[in-house]
LUMNU-11820 format. One record per residue (C-alpha): residue number from 1; y, z, x. Coordinates in nm, 2 decimals. Layout:
N
r pado NUM c2 Y c3 Z c1 X
...
***
This chain:
54
r pado 1 c2 -2.63 c3 20.07 c1 11.62
r pado 2 c2 -2.64 c3 19.69 c1 11.55
r pado 3 c2 -2.44 c3 19.75 c1 11.23
r pado 4 c2 -2.14 c3 19.87 c1 11.43
r pado 5 c2 -2.08 c3 19.53 c1 11.58
r pado 6 c2 -1.87 c3 19.29 c1 11.38
r pado 7 c2 -2.02 c3 18.94 c1 11.40
r pado 8 c2 -1.94 c3 18.63 c1 11.20
r pado 9 c2 -2.19 c3 18.55 c1 10.93
r pado 10 c2 -2.46 c3 18.30 c1 11.03
r pado 11 c2 -2.43 c3 17.98 c1 10.82
r pado 12 c2 -2.76 c3 17.84 c1 10.93
r pado 13 c2 -2.82 c3 17.51 c1 11.11
r pado 14 c2 -2.64 c3 17.38 c1 11.41
r pado 15 c2 -2.26 c3 17.43 c1 11.44
r pado 16 c2 -2.04 c3 17.13 c1 11.50
r pado 17 c2 -1.93 c3 17.07 c1 11.86
r pado 18 c2 -1.58 c3 16.92 c1 11.93
r pado 19 c2 -1.61 c3 16.57 c1 12.09
r pado 20 c2 -1.46 c3 16.53 c1 12.44
r pado 21 c2 -1.38 c3 16.20 c1 12.60
r pado 22 c2 -1.58 c3 16.10 c1 12.91
r pado 23 c2 -1.38 c3 16.14 c1 13.23
r pado 24 c2 -1.28 c3 15.81 c1 13.38
r pado 25 c2 -1.27 c3 15.80 c1 13.76
r pado 26 c2 -0.92 c3 15.73 c1 13.89
r pado 27 c2 -0.82 c3 15.50 c1 14.18
r pado 28 c2 -0.86 c3 15.79 c1 14.43
r pado 29 c2 -1.24 c3 15.80 c1 14.39
r pado 30 c2 -1.26 c3 15.42 c1 14.43
r pado 31 c2 -1.06 c3 15.43 c1 14.75
r pado 32 c2 -1.29 c3 15.71 c1 14.89
r pado 33 c2 -1.60 c3 15.49 c1 14.81
r pado 34 c2 -1.45 c3 15.19 c1 14.99
r pado 35 c2 -1.36 c3 15.40 c1 15.29
r pado 36 c2 -1.72 c3 15.55 c1 15.30
r pado 37 c2 -1.86 c3 15.20 c1 15.28
r pado 38 c2 -1.65 c3 15.07 c1 15.56
r pado 39 c2 -1.73 c3 15.37 c1 15.79
r pado 40 c2 -2.10 c3 15.32 c1 15.71
r pado 41 c2 -2.09 c3 14.95 c1 15.80
r pado 42 c2 -1.91 c3 15.03 c1 16.13
r pado 43 c2 -2.17 c3 15.29 c1 16.22
r pado 44 c2 -2.46 c3 15.05 c1 16.15
r pado 45 c2 -2.28 c3 14.78 c1 16.35
r pado 46 c2 -2.23 c3 15.01 c1 16.64
r pado 47 c2 -2.59 c3 15.12 c1 16.64
r pado 48 c2 -2.70 c3 14.75 c1 16.64
r pado 49 c2 -2.47 c3 14.67 c1 16.93
r pado 50 c2 -2.61 c3 14.98 c1 17.12
r pado 51 c2 -2.97 c3 14.89 c1 17.06
r pado 52 c2 -2.94 c3 14.52 c1 17.15
r pado 53 c2 -2.71 c3 14.57 c1 17.45
r pado 54 c2 -2.97 c3 14.78 c1 17.63
***
């Protein structure tokens, strides 16, 4: 049954893997990080004002 399948011969050892370049984040990701940072700072500032205004 196993002889019915056609498989490439095994050469032994590891097979070479083609190299792929690492993805470089574009300007869109950087802008999203800046917006998230600004929103976080505004939330912390609003909480501080709420706590100290009581």
